[in-house]
Biopython code that builds the backbone (N, CA, C, O; Angstrom):
import numpy as np
from Bio.PDB.StructureBuilder import StructureBuilder

atoms = [
    (1, "UNK", "N", (88.179, 99.193, 104.841)),
    (1, "UNK", "CA", (87.307, 98.126, 104.409)),
    (1, "UNK", "C", (85.924, 98.343, 105.014)),
    (1, "UNK", "O", (85.755, 99.184, 105.898)),
    (2, "UNK", "N", (84.967, 97.609, 104.554)),
    (2, "UNK", "CA", (83.582, 97.846, 104.946)),
    (2, "UNK", "C", (83.325, 97.392, 106.379)),
    (2, "UNK", "O", (83.806, 96.345, 106.813)),
    (3, "UNK", "N", (82.567, 98.192, 107.094)),
    (3, "UNK", "CA", (82.215, 97.875, 108.473)),
    (3, "UNK", "C", (80.880, 97.158, 108.560)),
    (3, "UNK", "O", (80.666, 96.358, 109.471)),
    (4, "UNK", "N", (79.978, 97.436, 107.623)),
    (4, "UNK", "CA", (78.660, 96.834, 107.674)),
    (4, "UNK", "C", (78.499, 95.872, 106.504)),
    (4, "UNK", "O", (79.339, 94.993, 106.310)),
    (5, "UNK", "N", (77.452, 96.021, 105.737)),
    (5, "UNK", "CA", (77.199, 95.140, 104.602)),
    (5, "UNK", "C", (78.157, 95.473, 103.459)),
    (5, "UNK", "O", (78.057, 96.541, 102.856)),
    (6, "UNK", "N", (79.078, 94.571, 103.164)),
    (6, "UNK", "CA", (80.060, 94.804, 102.105)),
    (6, "UNK", "C", (79.414, 94.622, 100.732)),
    (6, "UNK", "O", (78.506, 93.806, 100.576)),
    (7, "UNK", "N", (79.876, 95.373, 99.746)),
    (7, "UNK", "CA", (79.236, 95.327, 98.434)),
    (7, "UNK", "C", (79.631, 94.142, 97.558)),
    (7, "UNK", "O", (79.024, 93.943, 96.506)),
    (8, "UNK", "N", (80.600, 93.369, 97.944)),
    (8, "UNK", "CA", (81.144, 92.362, 97.040)),
    (8, "UNK", "C", (80.313, 91.088, 96.982)),
    (8, "UNK", "O", (80.108, 90.544, 95.897)),
    (9, "UNK", "N", (79.832, 90.599, 98.117)),
    (9, "UNK", "CA", (79.019, 89.384, 98.197)),
    (9, "UNK", "C", (79.738, 88.185, 97.584)),
    (9, "UNK", "O", (79.116, 87.319, 96.969)),
    (10, "UNK", "N", (81.027, 88.152, 97.758)),
    (10, "UNK", "CA", (81.869, 87.094, 97.215)),
    (10, "UNK", "C", (83.193, 87.124, 97.985)),
    (10, "UNK", "O", (83.510, 88.141, 98.602)),
    (11, "UNK", "N", (83.968, 86.049, 97.967)),
    (11, "UNK", "CA", (85.264, 86.097, 98.644)),
    (11, "UNK", "C", (86.185, 87.143, 98.003)),
    (11, "UNK", "O", (86.172, 87.341, 96.788)),
    (12, "UNK", "N", (86.977, 87.802, 98.842)),
    (12, "UNK", "CA", (87.956, 88.794, 98.403)),
    (12, "UNK", "C", (89.316, 88.335, 98.925)),
    (12, "UNK", "O", (89.450, 87.967, 100.092)),
    (13, "UNK", "N", (90.321, 88.361, 98.049)),
    (13, "UNK", "CA", (91.661, 87.914, 98.421)),
    (13, "UNK", "C", (92.586, 89.119, 98.408)),
    (13, "UNK", "O", (92.802, 89.735, 97.364)),
    (14, "UNK", "N", (93.136, 89.455, 99.578)),
    (14, "UNK", "CA", (93.943, 90.653, 99.761)),
    (14, "UNK", "C", (95.406, 90.249, 99.861)),
    (14, "UNK", "O", (95.781, 89.468, 100.735)),
    (15, "UNK", "N", (96.233, 90.784, 98.962)),
    (15, "UNK", "CA", (97.676, 90.531, 99.011)),
    (15, "UNK", "C", (98.263, 91.406, 100.112)),
    (15, "UNK", "O", (98.085, 92.624, 100.113)),
    (16, "UNK", "N", (98.964, 90.772, 101.048)),
    (16, "UNK", "CA", (99.529, 91.493, 102.183)),
    (16, "UNK", "C", (100.854, 90.867, 102.581)),
    (16, "UNK", "O", (101.202, 89.777, 102.127)),
    (17, "UNK", "N", (101.588, 91.566, 103.433)),
    (17, "UNK", "CA", (102.858, 91.028, 103.930)),
    (17, "UNK", "C", (102.704, 90.367, 105.298)),
    (17, "UNK", "O", (103.626, 89.711, 105.781)),
    (18, "UNK", "N", (101.541, 90.541, 105.917)),
    (18, "UNK", "CA", (101.359, 89.957, 107.236)),
    (18, "UNK", "C", (100.307, 88.856, 107.216)),
    (18, "UNK", "O", (99.380, 88.876, 106.406)),
    (19, "UNK", "N", (100.467, 87.908, 108.109)),
    (19, "UNK", "CA", (99.534, 86.783, 108.201)),
    (19, "UNK", "C", (98.351, 87.217, 109.068)),
    (19, "UNK", "O", (98.521, 87.701, 110.187)),
    (20, "UNK", "N", (97.138, 87.028, 108.515)),
    (20, "UNK", "CA", (95.922, 87.380, 109.249)),
    (20, "UNK", "C", (94.859, 86.325, 108.980)),
    (20, "UNK", "O", (94.848, 85.684, 107.929)),
    (21, "UNK", "N", (93.978, 86.158, 109.937)),
    (21, "UNK", "CA", (92.845, 85.251, 109.771)),
    (21, "UNK", "C", (91.825, 85.896, 108.840)),
    (21, "UNK", "O", (91.775, 87.121, 108.734)),
    (22, "UNK", "N", (91.009, 85.086, 108.163)),
    (22, "UNK", "CA", (89.949, 85.648, 107.317)),
    (22, "UNK", "C", (89.007, 86.534, 108.135)),
    (22, "UNK", "O", (88.811, 86.323, 109.332)),
    (23, "UNK", "N", (88.433, 87.526, 107.459)),
    (23, "UNK", "CA", (87.526, 88.478, 108.102)),
    (23, "UNK", "C", (86.173, 88.382, 107.417)),
    (23, "UNK", "O", (86.009, 88.842, 106.287)),
    (24, "UNK", "N", (85.206, 87.783, 108.100)),
    (24, "UNK", "CA", (83.872, 87.612, 107.544)),
    (24, "UNK", "C", (83.034, 88.852, 107.822)),
    (24, "UNK", "O", (83.028, 89.377, 108.935)),
    (25, "UNK", "N", (82.323, 89.313, 106.787)),
    (25, "UNK", "CA", (81.482, 90.496, 106.894)),
    (25, "UNK", "C", (80.052, 90.145, 106.522)),
    (25, "UNK", "O", (79.820, 89.191, 105.780)),
    (26, "UNK", "N", (79.093, 90.907, 107.029)),
    (26, "UNK", "CA", (77.698, 90.666, 106.638)),
    (26, "UNK", "C", (77.525, 90.808, 105.119)),
    (26, "UNK", "O", (78.223, 91.590, 104.475)),
    (27, "UNK", "N", (76.608, 90.057, 104.577)),
    (27, "UNK", "CA", (76.328, 90.162, 103.148)),
    (27, "UNK", "C", (77.086, 89.162, 102.299)),
    (27, "UNK", "O", (77.005, 89.223, 101.072)),
    (28, "UNK", "N", (77.825, 88.239, 102.911)),
    (28, "UNK", "CA", (78.491, 87.195, 102.143)),
    (28, "UNK", "C", (79.898, 87.498, 101.688)),
    (28, "UNK", "O", (80.437, 86.776, 100.849)),
    (29, "UNK", "N", (80.509, 88.540, 102.212)),
    (29, "UNK", "CA", (81.885, 88.863, 101.831)),
    (29, "UNK", "C", (82.831, 88.381, 102.921)),
    (29, "UNK", "O", (82.659, 88.716, 104.092)),
    (30, "UNK", "N", (83.823, 87.601, 102.537)),
    (30, "UNK", "CA", (84.905, 87.222, 103.447)),
    (30, "UNK", "C", (86.213, 87.672, 102.826)),
    (30, "UNK", "O", (86.513, 87.336, 101.680)),
    (31, "UNK", "N", (86.985, 88.428, 103.577)),
    (31, "UNK", "CA", (88.308, 88.863, 103.142)),
    (31, "UNK", "C", (89.322, 87.817, 103.579)),
    (31, "UNK", "O", (89.434, 87.503, 104.765)),
    (32, "UNK", "N", (90.063, 87.277, 102.608)),
    (32, "UNK", "CA", (91.126, 86.312, 102.864)),
    (32, "UNK", "C", (92.446, 87.034, 102.627)),
    (32, "UNK", "O", (92.657, 87.600, 101.554)),
    (33, "UNK", "N", (93.325, 87.021, 103.604)),
    (33, "UNK", "CA", (94.588, 87.743, 103.510)),
    (33, "UNK", "C", (95.680, 86.767, 103.075)),
    (33, "UNK", "O", (95.961, 85.783, 103.759)),
    (34, "UNK", "N", (96.285, 87.057, 101.935)),
    (34, "UNK", "CA", (97.252, 86.157, 101.300)),
    (34, "UNK", "C", (98.636, 86.788, 101.413)),
    (34, "UNK", "O", (98.874, 87.880, 100.899)),
    (35, "UNK", "N", (99.538, 86.094, 102.088)),
    (35, "UNK", "CA", (100.875, 86.659, 102.267)),
    (35, "UNK", "C", (101.967, 85.848, 101.575)),
    (35, "UNK", "O", (103.147, 85.988, 101.897)),
    (36, "UNK", "N", (101.568, 84.992, 100.613)),
    (36, "UNK", "CA", (102.590, 84.217, 99.899)),
    (36, "UNK", "C", (102.602, 84.540, 98.401)),
    (36, "UNK", "O", (102.892, 83.671, 97.580)),
    (37, "UNK", "N", (102.289, 85.781, 98.052)),
    (37, "UNK", "CA", (102.502, 86.246, 96.688)),
    (37, "UNK", "C", (101.243, 86.435, 95.862)),
    (37, "UNK", "O", (100.165, 85.941, 96.192)),
    (38, "UNK", "N", (101.427, 87.175, 94.767)),
    (38, "UNK", "CA", (100.300, 87.515, 93.902)),
    (38, "UNK", "C", (99.767, 86.298, 93.154)),
    (38, "UNK", "O", (98.567, 86.205, 92.895)),
    (39, "UNK", "N", (100.655, 85.361, 92.805)),
    (39, "UNK", "CA", (100.200, 84.170, 92.091)),
    (39, "UNK", "C", (99.277, 83.339, 92.974)),
    (39, "UNK", "O", (98.260, 82.825, 92.508)),
    (40, "UNK", "N", (99.637, 83.207, 94.261)),
    (40, "UNK", "CA", (98.805, 82.462, 95.198)),
    (40, "UNK", "C", (97.444, 83.137, 95.367)),
    (40, "UNK", "O", (96.413, 82.464, 95.388)),
    (41, "UNK", "N", (97.442, 84.458, 95.488)),
    (41, "UNK", "CA", (96.173, 85.183, 95.623)),
    (41, "UNK", "C", (95.295, 84.962, 94.397)),
    (41, "UNK", "O", (94.090, 84.738, 94.519)),
    (42, "UNK", "N", (95.900, 85.026, 93.224)),
    (42, "UNK", "CA", (95.140, 84.827, 91.988)),
    (42, "UNK", "C", (94.628, 83.391, 91.877)),
    (42, "UNK", "O", (93.484, 83.175, 91.476)),
    (43, "UNK", "N", (95.454, 82.414, 92.224)),
    (43, "UNK", "CA", (95.016, 81.016, 92.195)),
    (43, "UNK", "C", (93.831, 80.789, 93.128)),
    (43, "UNK", "O", (92.873, 80.107, 92.763)),
    (44, "UNK", "N", (93.892, 81.359, 94.332)),
    (44, "UNK", "CA", (92.798, 81.210, 95.285)),
    (44, "UNK", "C", (91.534, 81.895, 94.775)),
    (44, "UNK", "O", (90.435, 81.359, 94.914)),
    (45, "UNK", "N", (91.690, 83.076, 94.185)),
    (45, "UNK", "CA", (90.541, 83.797, 93.635)),
    (45, "UNK", "C", (89.912, 83.019, 92.484)),
    (45, "UNK", "O", (88.688, 82.937, 92.378)),
    (46, "UNK", "N", (90.753, 82.449, 91.622)),
    (46, "UNK", "CA", (90.228, 81.643, 90.512)),
    (46, "UNK", "C", (89.477, 80.426, 91.024)),
    (46, "UNK", "O", (88.430, 80.063, 90.488)),
    (47, "UNK", "N", (90.011, 79.798, 92.059)),
    (47, "UNK", "CA", (89.339, 78.640, 92.650)),
    (47, "UNK", "C", (87.977, 79.002, 93.217)),
    (47, "UNK", "O", (87.017, 78.245, 93.075)),
    (48, "UNK", "N", (87.897, 80.150, 93.854)),
    (48, "UNK", "CA", (86.629, 80.605, 94.429)),
    (48, "UNK", "C", (85.650, 81.056, 93.349)),
    (48, "UNK", "O", (84.438, 80.919, 93.514)),
    (49, "UNK", "N", (86.168, 81.594, 92.244)),
    (49, "UNK", "CA", (85.311, 82.140, 91.181)),
    (49, "UNK", "C", (84.723, 81.064, 90.286)),
    (49, "UNK", "O", (83.685, 81.280, 89.660)),
    (50, "UNK", "N", (85.364, 79.919, 90.215)),
    (50, "UNK", "CA", (84.880, 78.881, 89.308)),
    (50, "UNK", "C", (85.000, 79.341, 87.872)),
    (50, "UNK", "O", (86.102, 79.654, 87.421)),
    (51, "UNK", "N", (83.890, 79.394, 87.135)),
    (51, "UNK", "CA", (83.932, 79.801, 85.727)),
    (51, "UNK", "C", (83.684, 81.306, 85.541)),
    (51, "UNK", "O", (83.563, 81.773, 84.408)),
    (52, "UNK", "N", (83.608, 82.061, 86.629)),
    (52, "UNK", "CA", (83.396, 83.514, 86.536)),
    (52, "UNK", "C", (84.734, 84.250, 86.431)),
    (52, "UNK", "O", (85.786, 83.691, 86.740)),
    (53, "UNK", "N", (84.679, 85.505, 85.992)),
    (53, "UNK", "CA", (85.878, 86.334, 85.893)),
    (53, "UNK", "C", (86.413, 86.675, 87.279)),
    (53, "UNK", "O", (85.675, 86.694, 88.264)),
    (54, "UNK", "N", (87.707, 86.943, 87.327)),
    (54, "UNK", "CA", (88.372, 87.408, 88.541)),
    (54, "UNK", "C", (88.822, 88.831, 88.289)),
    (54, "UNK", "O", (89.404, 89.128, 87.246)),
    (55, "UNK", "N", (88.555, 89.715, 89.242)),
    (55, "UNK", "CA", (88.997, 91.112, 89.139)),
    (55, "UNK", "C", (90.123, 91.359, 90.121)),
    (55, "UNK", "O", (90.082, 90.917, 91.269)),
    (56, "UNK", "N", (91.123, 92.073, 89.647)),
    (56, "UNK", "CA", (92.242, 92.471, 90.494)),
    (56, "UNK", "C", (92.121, 93.972, 90.696)),
    (56, "UNK", "O", (92.021, 94.731, 89.732)),
    (57, "UNK", "N", (92.132, 94.391, 91.939)),
    (57, "UNK", "CA", (92.076, 95.820, 92.253)),
    (57, "UNK", "C", (93.280, 96.149, 93.128)),
    (57, "UNK", "O", (93.746, 95.325, 93.914)),
    (58, "UNK", "N", (93.760, 97.348, 92.973)),
    (58, "UNK", "CA", (94.878, 97.744, 93.808)),
    (58, "UNK", "C", (95.515, 99.008, 93.297)),
    (58, "UNK", "O", (95.042, 99.629, 92.345)),
    (59, "UNK", "N", (96.575, 99.369, 93.933)),
    (59, "UNK", "CA", (97.324, 100.544, 93.523)),
    (59, "UNK", "C", (98.245, 100.225, 92.362)),
    (59, "UNK", "O", (98.305, 99.093, 91.883)),
    (60, "UNK", "N", (98.953, 101.237, 91.928)),
    (60, "UNK", "CA", (99.835, 101.110, 90.777)),
    (60, "UNK", "C", (100.874, 100.012, 90.913)),
    (60, "UNK", "O", (101.142, 99.299, 89.946)),
    (61, "UNK", "N", (101.464, 99.860, 92.087)),
    (61, "UNK", "CA", (102.501, 98.840, 92.263)),
    (61, "UNK", "C", (101.934, 97.434, 92.120)),
    (61, "UNK", "O", (102.564, 96.565, 91.518)),
    (62, "UNK", "N", (100.750, 97.213, 92.670)),
    (62, "UNK", "CA", (100.123, 95.893, 92.561)),
    (62, "UNK", "C", (99.789, 95.578, 91.116)),
    (62, "UNK", "O", (100.062, 94.478, 90.635)),
    (63, "UNK", "N", (99.197, 96.542, 90.423)),
    (63, "UNK", "CA", (98.826, 96.329, 89.021)),
    (63, "UNK", "C", (100.077, 96.090, 88.173)),
    (63, "UNK", "O", (100.078, 95.215, 87.308)),
    (64, "UNK", "N", (101.136, 96.858, 88.413)),
    (64, "UNK", "CA", (102.384, 96.652, 87.665)),
    (64, "UNK", "C", (102.929, 95.250, 87.885)),
    (64, "UNK", "O", (103.397, 94.606, 86.946)),
    (65, "UNK", "N", (102.866, 94.781, 89.121)),
    (65, "UNK", "CA", (103.385, 93.446, 89.423)),
    (65, "UNK", "C", (102.601, 92.375, 88.661)),
    (65, "UNK", "O", (103.198, 91.458, 88.096)),
    (66, "UNK", "N", (101.278, 92.483, 88.640)),
    (66, "UNK", "CA", (100.459, 91.524, 87.887)),
    (66, "UNK", "C", (100.717, 91.633, 86.384)),
    (66, "UNK", "O", (100.833, 90.611, 85.708)),
    (67, "UNK", "N", (100.808, 92.852, 85.851)),
    (67, "UNK", "CA", (101.097, 93.026, 84.425)),
    (67, "UNK", "C", (102.464, 92.457, 84.073)),
    (67, "UNK", "O", (102.616, 91.765, 83.065)),
    (68, "UNK", "N", (103.464, 92.751, 84.911)),
    (68, "UNK", "CA", (104.839, 92.332, 84.650)),
    (68, "UNK", "C", (104.987, 90.813, 84.613)),
    (68, "UNK", "O", (105.850, 90.290, 83.908)),
    (69, "UNK", "N", (104.156, 90.109, 85.363)),
    (69, "UNK", "CA", (104.247, 88.652, 85.380)),
    (69, "UNK", "C", (103.338, 87.995, 84.344)),
    (69, "UNK", "O", (103.286, 86.769, 84.253)),
    (70, "UNK", "N", (102.619, 88.811, 83.559)),
    (70, "UNK", "CA", (101.783, 88.261, 82.492)),
    (70, "UNK", "C", (100.484, 87.641, 82.970)),
    (70, "UNK", "O", (99.917, 86.793, 82.280)),
    (71, "UNK", "N", (100.001, 88.043, 84.134)),
    (71, "UNK", "CA", (98.802, 87.433, 84.709)),
    (71, "UNK", "C", (97.515, 88.196, 84.407)),
    (71, "UNK", "O", (96.452, 87.824, 84.904)),
    (72, "UNK", "N", (97.590, 89.249, 83.606)),
    (72, "UNK", "CA", (96.410, 90.060, 83.292)),
    (72, "UNK", "C", (96.119, 89.953, 81.807)),
    (72, "UNK", "O", (97.023, 90.091, 80.983)),
    (73, "UNK", "N", (94.848, 89.704, 81.454)),
    (73, "UNK", "CA", (94.492, 89.680, 80.039)),
    (73, "UNK", "C", (93.655, 90.894, 79.641)),
    (73, "UNK", "O", (93.566, 91.217, 78.457)),
    (74, "UNK", "N", (93.042, 91.569, 80.613)),
    (74, "UNK", "CA", (92.281, 92.790, 80.332)),
    (74, "UNK", "C", (92.245, 93.620, 81.602)),
    (74, "UNK", "O", (92.168, 93.067, 82.700)),
    (75, "UNK", "N", (92.302, 94.951, 81.469)),
    (75, "UNK", "CA", (92.195, 95.810, 82.645)),
    (75, "UNK", "C", (91.531, 97.125, 82.287)),
    (75, "UNK", "O", (91.502, 97.543, 81.130)),
    (76, "UNK", "N", (90.998, 97.765, 83.324)),
    (76, "UNK", "CA", (90.343, 99.061, 83.167)),
    (76, "UNK", "C", (91.015, 100.079, 84.064)),
    (76, "UNK", "O", (91.474, 99.763, 85.162)),
    (77, "UNK", "N", (91.064, 101.298, 83.577)),
    (77, "UNK", "CA", (91.589, 102.431, 84.336)),
    (77, "UNK", "C", (90.484, 103.470, 84.391)),
    (77, "UNK", "O", (89.840, 103.754, 83.381)),
    (78, "UNK", "N", (90.266, 104.030, 85.551)),
    (78, "UNK", "CA", (89.313, 105.118, 85.699)),
    (78, "UNK", "C", (90.098, 106.396, 85.956)),
    (78, "UNK", "O", (90.822, 106.501, 86.946)),
    (79, "UNK", "N", (89.950, 107.360, 85.064)),
    (79, "UNK", "CA", (90.647, 108.637, 85.188)),
    (79, "UNK", "C", (89.670, 109.718, 85.612)),
    (79, "UNK", "O", (88.603, 109.879, 85.019)),
    (80, "UNK", "N", (90.048, 110.454, 86.643)),
    (80, "UNK", "CA", (89.243, 111.585, 87.097)),
    (80, "UNK", "C", (90.189, 112.762, 87.306)),
    (80, "UNK", "O", (91.295, 112.581, 87.814)),
    (81, "UNK", "N", (89.769, 113.962, 86.921)),
    (81, "UNK", "CA", (90.657, 115.120, 87.031)),
    (81, "UNK", "C", (90.757, 115.645, 88.465)),
    (81, "UNK", "O", (90.351, 116.768, 88.761)),
    (82, "UNK", "N", (91.307, 114.803, 89.349)),
    (82, "UNK", "CA", (91.496, 115.168, 90.741)),
    (82, "UNK", "C", (92.965, 114.954, 91.071)),
    (82, "UNK", "O", (93.516, 113.894, 90.776)),
    (83, "UNK", "N", (93.597, 115.932, 91.672)),
    (83, "UNK", "CA", (95.005, 115.816, 92.035)),
    (83, "UNK", "C", (95.118, 115.476, 93.521)),
    (83, "UNK", "O", (94.657, 116.233, 94.375)),
    (84, "UNK", "N", (95.727, 114.346, 93.818)),
    (84, "UNK", "CA", (95.881, 113.896, 95.190)),
    (84, "UNK", "C", (97.289, 114.149, 95.727)),
    (84, "UNK", "O", (97.542, 113.910, 96.907)),
    (85, "UNK", "N", (98.183, 114.615, 94.912)),
    (85, "UNK", "CA", (99.566, 114.798, 95.345)),
    (85, "UNK", "C", (100.481, 113.942, 94.506)),
    (85, "UNK", "O", (100.369, 113.929, 93.280)),
    (86, "UNK", "N", (101.375, 113.234, 95.140)),
    (86, "UNK", "CA", (102.329, 112.423, 94.402)),
    (86, "UNK", "C", (101.768, 111.031, 94.169)),
    (86, "UNK", "O", (100.759, 110.647, 94.760)),
    (87, "UNK", "N", (102.413, 110.303, 93.326)),
    (87, "UNK", "CA", (102.001, 108.936, 93.031)),
    (87, "UNK", "C", (103.092, 108.256, 92.236)),
    (87, "UNK", "O", (104.217, 108.749, 92.161)),
    (88, "UNK", "N", (102.759, 107.121, 91.641)),
    (88, "UNK", "CA", (103.718, 106.417, 90.806)),
    (88, "UNK", "C", (103.188, 106.376, 89.387)),
    (88, "UNK", "O", (101.982, 106.472, 89.157)),
    (89, "UNK", "N", (104.099, 106.232, 88.442)),
    (89, "UNK", "CA", (103.710, 106.120, 87.035)),
    (89, "UNK", "C", (103.133, 104.720, 86.835)),
    (89, "UNK", "O", (103.788, 103.722, 87.133)),
    (90, "UNK", "N", (101.910, 104.656, 86.333)),
    (90, "UNK", "CA", (101.191, 103.390, 86.260)),
    (90, "UNK", "C", (101.908, 102.338, 85.421)),
    (90, "UNK", "O", (101.896, 101.162, 85.787)),
    (91, "UNK", "N", (102.527, 102.718, 84.317)),
    (91, "UNK", "CA", (103.158, 101.741, 83.438)),
    (91, "UNK", "C", (104.683, 101.785, 83.520)),
    (91, "UNK", "O", (105.361, 101.382, 82.574)),
    (92, "UNK", "N", (105.223, 102.261, 84.621)),
    (92, "UNK", "CA", (106.663, 102.428, 84.761)),
    (92, "UNK", "C", (107.438, 101.125, 84.574)),
    (92, "UNK", "O", (108.518, 101.137, 83.984)),
    (93, "UNK", "N", (106.913, 100.010, 85.061)),
    (93, "UNK", "CA", (107.638, 98.734, 84.986)),
    (93, "UNK", "C", (107.130, 97.825, 83.877)),
    (93, "UNK", "O", (107.549, 96.671, 83.792)),
    (94, "UNK", "N", (106.242, 98.315, 83.032)),
    (94, "UNK", "CA", (105.726, 97.497, 81.945)),
    (94, "UNK", "C", (106.709, 97.525, 80.786)),
    (94, "UNK", "O", (107.074, 98.597, 80.302)),
    (95, "UNK", "N", (107.137, 96.359, 80.341)),
    (95, "UNK", "CA", (108.133, 96.256, 79.286)),
    (95, "UNK", "C", (107.471, 96.465, 77.922)),
    (95, "UNK", "O", (106.741, 95.588, 77.460)),
    (96, "UNK", "N", (107.710, 97.611, 77.264)),
    (96, "UNK", "CA", (107.047, 97.882, 75.986)),
    (96, "UNK", "C", (107.471, 96.938, 74.868)),
    (96, "UNK", "O", (106.748, 96.789, 73.883)),
    (97, "UNK", "N", (108.626, 96.301, 75.002)),
    (97, "UNK", "CA", (109.063, 95.353, 73.973)),
    (97, "UNK", "C", (108.489, 93.955, 74.199)),
    (97, "UNK", "O", (108.643, 93.081, 73.345)),
    (98, "UNK", "N", (107.837, 93.737, 75.324)),
    (98, "UNK", "CA", (107.278, 92.429, 75.665)),
    (98, "UNK", "C", (105.754, 92.423, 75.676)),
    (98, "UNK", "O", (105.139, 91.440, 75.261)),
    (99, "UNK", "N", (105.132, 93.515, 76.147)),
    (99, "UNK", "CA", (103.681, 93.576, 76.263)),
    (99, "UNK", "C", (103.093, 94.593, 75.299)),
    (99, "UNK", "O", (103.682, 95.644, 75.048)),
    (100, "UNK", "N", (101.935, 94.269, 74.767)),
    (100, "UNK", "CA", (101.188, 95.204, 73.919)),
    (100, "UNK", "C", (99.865, 95.502, 74.615)),
    (100, "UNK", "O", (99.126, 94.587, 74.979)),
    (101, "UNK", "N", (99.574, 96.781, 74.794)),
    (101, "UNK", "CA", (98.313, 97.205, 75.385)),
    (101, "UNK", "C", (97.428, 97.725, 74.267)),
    (101, "UNK", "O", (97.812, 98.646, 73.545)),
    (102, "UNK", "N", (96.253, 97.145, 74.119)),
    (102, "UNK", "CA", (95.330, 97.522, 73.054)),
    (102, "UNK", "C", (94.050, 98.068, 73.658)),
    (102, "UNK", "O", (93.327, 97.350, 74.348)),
    (103, "UNK", "N", (93.770, 99.337, 73.399)),
    (103, "UNK", "CA", (92.561, 99.946, 73.936)),
    (103, "UNK", "C", (91.345, 99.375, 73.220)),
    (103, "UNK", "O", (91.273, 99.402, 71.991)),
    (104, "UNK", "N", (90.386, 98.855, 73.991)),
    (104, "UNK", "CA", (89.206, 98.225, 73.398)),
    (104, "UNK", "C", (87.904, 98.945, 73.731)),
    (104, "UNK", "O", (86.885, 98.717, 73.079)),
    (105, "UNK", "N", (87.931, 99.825, 74.753)),
    (105, "UNK", "CA", (86.696, 100.508, 75.112)),
    (105, "UNK", "C", (87.010, 101.801, 75.846)),
    (105, "UNK", "O", (87.950, 101.864, 76.639)),
    (106, "UNK", "N", (86.221, 102.829, 75.578)),
    (106, "UNK", "CA", (86.303, 104.106, 76.286)),
    (106, "UNK", "C", (84.887, 104.562, 76.597)),
    (106, "UNK", "O", (84.030, 104.623, 75.716)),
    (107, "UNK", "N", (84.658, 104.877, 77.850)),
    (107, "UNK", "CA", (83.380, 105.443, 78.269)),
    (107, "UNK", "C", (83.716, 106.712, 79.045)),
    (107, "UNK", "O", (84.451, 106.667, 80.032)),
    (108, "UNK", "N", (83.174, 107.846, 78.597)),
    (108, "UNK", "CA", (83.533, 109.092, 79.264)),
    (108, "UNK", "C", (82.319, 109.937, 79.591)),
    (108, "UNK", "O", (81.253, 109.805, 78.989)),
    (109, "UNK", "N", (82.518, 110.808, 80.565)),
    (109, "UNK", "CA", (81.532, 111.813, 80.940)),
    (109, "UNK", "C", (82.311, 113.086, 81.246)),
    (109, "UNK", "O", (83.516, 113.147, 81.002)),
    (110, "UNK", "N", (81.657, 114.073, 81.761)),
    (110, "UNK", "CA", (82.351, 115.323, 82.084)),
    (110, "UNK", "C", (83.218, 115.186, 83.328)),
    (110, "UNK", "O", (84.066, 116.044, 83.572)),
    (111, "UNK", "N", (83.033, 114.134, 84.123)),
    (111, "UNK", "CA", (83.774, 113.987, 85.376)),
    (111, "UNK", "C", (84.777, 112.844, 85.403)),
    (111, "UNK", "O", (85.700, 112.852, 86.217)),
    (112, "UNK", "N", (84.609, 111.855, 84.521)),
    (112, "UNK", "CA", (85.461, 110.671, 84.584)),
    (112, "UNK", "C", (85.538, 110.012, 83.207)),
    (112, "UNK", "O", (84.619, 110.117, 82.394)),
    (113, "UNK", "N", (86.659, 109.331, 82.971)),
    (113, "UNK", "CA", (86.820, 108.532, 81.760)),
    (113, "UNK", "C", (87.253, 107.129, 82.163)),
    (113, "UNK", "O", (88.193, 106.961, 82.939)),
    (114, "UNK", "N", (86.563, 106.123, 81.633)),
    (114, "UNK", "CA", (86.898, 104.726, 81.892)),
    (114, "UNK", "C", (87.555, 104.165, 80.630)),
    (114, "UNK", "O", (86.968, 104.208, 79.549)),
    (115, "UNK", "N", (88.757, 103.646, 80.768)),
    (115, "UNK", "CA", (89.515, 103.076, 79.651)),
    (115, "UNK", "C", (89.702, 101.584, 79.907)),
    (115, "UNK", "O", (90.060, 101.182, 81.014)),
    (116, "UNK", "N", (89.462, 100.767, 78.888)),
    (116, "UNK", "CA", (89.665, 99.328, 79.010)),
    (116, "UNK", "C", (90.655, 98.879, 77.944)),
    (116, "UNK", "O", (90.542, 99.249, 76.775)),
    (117, "UNK", "N", (91.628, 98.074, 78.369)),
    (117, "UNK", "CA", (92.682, 97.571, 77.495)),
    (117, "UNK", "C", (92.752, 96.055, 77.583)),
    (117, "UNK", "O", (92.477, 95.474, 78.632)),
    (118, "UNK", "N", (93.120, 95.417, 76.478)),
    (118, "UNK", "CA", (93.533, 94.017, 76.532)),
    (118, "UNK", "C", (95.059, 94.007, 76.546)),
    (118, "UNK", "O", (95.712, 94.935, 76.069)),
    (119, "UNK", "N", (95.600, 92.944, 77.099)),
    (119, "UNK", "CA", (97.056, 92.801, 77.217)),
    (119, "UNK", "C", (97.485, 91.621, 76.364)),
    (119, "UNK", "O", (96.956, 90.519, 76.507)),
    (120, "UNK", "N", (98.429, 91.847, 75.489)),
    (120, "UNK", "CA", (98.951, 90.782, 74.647)),
    (120, "UNK", "C", (100.469, 90.808, 74.634)),
    (120, "UNK", "O", (101.092, 91.711, 75.192)),
    (121, "UNK", "N", (101.043, 89.829, 74.007)),
    (121, "UNK", "CA", (102.492, 89.770, 73.857)),
    (121, "UNK", "C", (102.897, 90.377, 72.529)),
    (121, "UNK", "O", (102.148, 90.312, 71.554)),
    (122, "UNK", "N", (104.053, 90.953, 72.491)),
    (122, "UNK", "CA", (104.590, 91.506, 71.236)),
    (122, "UNK", "C", (105.307, 90.409, 70.490)),
    (122, "UNK", "O", (105.839, 90.645, 69.406)),
]
sb = StructureBuilder()
sb.init_structure("model")
sb.init_model(0)
sb.init_chain("A")
sb.init_seg("    ")
for serial, (resi, resn, name, xyz) in enumerate(atoms, 1):
    if name == "N":
        sb.init_residue(resn, " ", resi, " ")
    sb.init_atom(name, np.array(xyz, "f"), 0.0, 1.0, " ", f" {name:<3s}", serial, name[0])
structure = sb.get_structure()
């Protein structure tokens, strides 16, 4: 996490298994550590965001958990041709008979491709 001026300038809600006090950083970013589930983290983020969008960031398991519970209406994936070793299949737990992923935007360059999907029910 950021040591100096954080780029977010807004509250950040981190899903974790351990209880921790909020961590205030210069520049208006406070990290709130939520250990009572993804729904609680999302509810707190929505409360802090008011009428603005809420972004969920995380690894494959976190994204799968949010997708599996139907809490995501749009998401973006950034693909870069870099091999880091092993990982998990991003859509391994997504039920294809329950969710429909519709690609709505692609932005690419020679180094990276950004894909945006909406999530709907089948």
